KOLKETI-46675 format. One record per residue (C-alpha): residue number from 1; residue in three letters; x, y, z. Coordinates in steps of 0.1 Angstrom, whole numbers. Layout:
<logus>
 vextor senu     x     y     z
    NUM  ALA     X     Y     Z
...
</logus>
This chain:
<logus>
 vextor senu     x     y     z
      1  UNK     0     0     0
      2  UNK    14    34    -9
      3  UNK     3    69     1
      4  UNK    14   101   -17
      5  UNK    20   136    -4
      6  UNK    10   162   -30
      7  UNK    10   200   -34
      8  UNK    10   224   -63
      9  UNK    38   248   -72
     10  UNK    40   274  -100
     11  UNK    57   247  -121
     12  UNK    31   219  -115
     13  UNK    22   193   -90
     14  UNK    47   178   -67
     15  UNK    40   142   -55
     16  UNK    61   122   -31
     17  UNK    53    85   -24
     18  UNK    55    70    10
     19  UNK    49    33    19
     20  UNK    30    40    51
     21  UNK     3    64    63
     22  UNK    26    75    91
     23  UNK    54    82    66
     24  UNK    30   103    44
     25  UNK    18   122    75
     26  UNK    53   130    86
     27  UNK    63   141    51
     28  UNK    32   163    49
     29  UNK    39   179    82
     30  UNK    76   185    72
     31  UNK    67   203    40
     32  UNK    40   223    58
     33  UNK    65   235    83
     34  UNK    86   247    53
     35  UNK    57   270    43
     36  UNK    40   248    16
     37  UNK     3   253    16
     38  UNK   -26   231     3
     39  UNK    -8   198    11
     40  UNK   -29   168     4
     41  UNK   -24   131    11
     42  UNK   -33   106   -16
     43  UNK   -48    74    -3
     44  UNK   -42    40   -18
     45  UNK   -77    41   -33
     46  UNK   -69    72   -52
     47  UNK   -88    97   -31
     48  UNK   -70   129   -20
     49  UNK   -76   142    15
     50  UNK   -66   175    32
     51  UNK   -38   172    57
     52  UNK   -61   185    84
     53  UNK   -86   157    78
     54  UNK   -57   131    79
     55  UNK   -40   146   110
     56  UNK   -65   134   135
     57  UNK   -53    98   131
     58  UNK   -19   107   145
     59  UNK   -28   133   172
     60  UNK   -22   123   208
     61  UNK   -54   121   229
</logus>
């Protein structure tokens, strides 16, 4: 199963593939901290979700 981290730049779409949901989440958080906006995570079924919608899975209670 693979997940992708995607965002749009002036030159097109950037997509990075990660093998786990946690890996995709950590990569999305990393690029967000670098100032990238509109980061989405591609699920194995092809759907794209906003980072905010995906984040709740990894937040500590």
